[in-house]
N, C-alpha and C positions, 0 to 999 in steps of 0.2 A: 505494500498500500503506499503509493508517497501522500506528504504530507507537505503541500505549500499552499503558505500563507502568503496574503497580498503585499503585503510588508520584506521587501526584501536589504534591509538595514541592517550593521554589525550585529545588534540586539535581536536579531529574527531568533527564530526558533529552530534549533539544530536539528535534526532528524533522530541521532544517535543517543542524544542526549535529553529526549520527548517518551513520556508516559502516554500511551495509545489509550483509549479506550474511546468505546459506541453503546451512543445512548437513544432510544427511540423516546420521546415523551407523548404525549395526547395524539401518535400517530407520525409525528416529523422526527424524523432517522437523524441523528449530529453525532459528526465523528469530530473528536475532544481532542488535542495533543497538549497536555501539560509540561512547561518548562520548567527553566531554572526559578529559584523561590529566590529571590534578596532582600533578604530582613523581612519587611510583609508586604511586599508587590513579588505578584507570579505571574509568569509570560502566557499567555494559552490562545492556542488556536483552534478556533470554531467553525467546522464548516467549507478552512481556507480563510477566516479572518483572523488575523493577532490582537489581540487584547491583554490589555497591563492593565491585569484583577491587584485590585489593593485585599488584602484580607484584614477583619480585628485583628487586631495584638491578643496578646493570652495576656490575662490579667496578672498583674504578679502576685504568687503567691504570700500569703499573711503569714508574717511573720512569727507574731505568735499565736498558737493555736494552744492551750493549757490543756481541752476537754482530749484531747489528743494523747497524751501524754499518759492521764490519768488515772486509768486501766491498765498500762504497765506497770506505776510507782505501787498500785496497791498489789498487783497480781507480786510485787516482789520482795512486798514486806512483810510487817505481821497485822495481820488482818485483826487483832484482837480490840483496837481502840476503837474500829469502825463500826465492829462488833455489836463493841456496847451502848453505839449511838441511840439504839430504840430506848434504852432502859436508863439513862442520864438522866435526871433529873436537871431539866433545861431553864428552870428559873432562874437555877443559880449561874448557868453559864455566861462567859465574857462571852460576846458573841461578834461576829464583822460586822464593820459598820460599813461596809461597800464592799464589789464581788473583787476580789480578786486572787493571790498566789500563796499561799503558804511555805516563805523562805526560812524561817527559822523558828523553831522551837524550846521556847528555852527553862520549862519545867517539867515536868515528870511525875504521875502519882505519886501522892503521901509529900512532895513537895507542899511547908508551910511559906505564906507571902503575904509580904506585909502590903498596902495601900500604895499605890504607885510605881510595883514592881512591873517589870514587862516582861510577862509572859508567851508575846507570843509575835513574830515578825510577819506582813502582811507585804508583801507586794503590791499596787496596784493605781495604775494610771502610771507604772515608772516611775514608784518612791515607795521610797519604806516605811513602813508605818509601824511605831512601838505600839502594840496591847498592852495596857498595864491592868494590873487589880483593880477593881472596884472597891473592892472589898480584903481586909485580911480574912485570912481561914487556909484551910486545906484542899490542896489539888484531888480532888478524888475520878475528874477524870479527863483524860484527852481527847477529845472526838477528832482530829483532823493529822495530818501526818506531812511533811518537810515536801515541798510538789505539790500538792494539790489544791487542787481550786474551789475557794467555799462562794457561796453567796452572801448577798446581803444579807443579814442574821439569820445563819447557820451557827450552832454553835461549834463554838472552839474545845477554852480549855472551861470546868467546873469545879467553882473553888464552894468549897461550904465549909 
């Protein structure tokens, strides 16, 4: 089969570099040859006519997808704290003030804390937020893990 496009300049399709396709759309036959793709412009020959076709650029992948990493973190670490989430008295919990990712946990179950002690570090909007104990007491549950994504009002640490 001979693919000839009507524009024979230096940018015309070279037959050996083309991928050739035949389509029939609504009874009309089309012979299509796809040439080089440079950035987002592809050279296409349809029934002997050469076209420069601009393709949509691919969307940039989002840099931060904490939800994707969450199952892997849970699968590779001790699941005991999350198993206890349902049984925890969340009335006494320090809760996330906004959505974010837990970057550090500074207390463990059994620790005594004073008002103002930092218990969890939450990264939100590219800032580290030190979450502090609002009352003195004993840590009875740690409901999150480092690397876990949390939503606003999620229980983080319970102090009783």
